[in-house]
N, C-alpha and C positions, 0 to 999 in steps of 0.2 A: 494519546497522541503522545502523552509527556514518556510515559514509559517506552513505547515503540522509539520514539527521537533519543532515551536514552541508551539504546540497546543498537539503536544504528552507528551513534556517534563514538562511543565506546568499539565496537567489532569493527570500527571505520565502512560499513556496508554501501555499496552502492546499488538502490534497488532500484531505480530508471534502468538500466540495461535489463533486467531478469524480464519486467514489463514489459519493454520494447521488443525483445527476442518473442513473448509469445504474441503479441498484437501484432498479426500477419497483415491486415492492412493498414496499420500503419495512421491510425485515428487515434490514439492517447485513451484506448478504451478496454478492457479485458473483462471478461466473464466474471461473476463474483466467484464460482469456485478455482477459478484460475487463479484469481487473486489471493484468494484463502492458499492455496498451491504455492504460490510463490512466497508466502509472507511465513507459512510453514516448513518450508525449505529450509530458508534462511536463520530458521531457529528462532522467530518471533510468532509461535502459537499463541494466538484468542482464543477466547474463551467464546462460547456461542452470542454470548450478549456483546461481547467486543465487536466481534464479527460482524452482526447485526449493526451496529452502530455504525462503523466504517462502511458499510454498505448504504445504509441512509444517508450518511453525510456525504458522500464518494458517488453517488450514483448519477448514472446519463440517463433518464427517461426510468427511470425504476427498473434498469434491466442490464444493465455493464455498469462495471467500474469506470470513473475516473483517475486513472491512476497520475495523470500530468497534476491535475489537481491536488489528488494525494501526497506526492512527493514535495511539490510546493509547500504544501501545510505545515508536512514533518520536517524540512527545513528549519521551521522556527522553531521547534520544537528539540533540534537536534542542538541548535546556536544555544540556547536558553538553558541546557542542562548542566 
């Protein structure tokens, strides 16, 4: 999270709009593969282990990625970098 926060701050990335674009149901969640593609497309590649950790920490019922909680948590790391 610290590394992601540093990159997001340095490049002034706004990730939430990318997630919202892919969240067709507007429920604050996307699939894990969609989450990974959004991060990869924004030059935030993750190792398989880092990807698993994010999925474990921000999963909703084990099958979707809660991007609202992720973006909120990431803000703390953007500011402290």
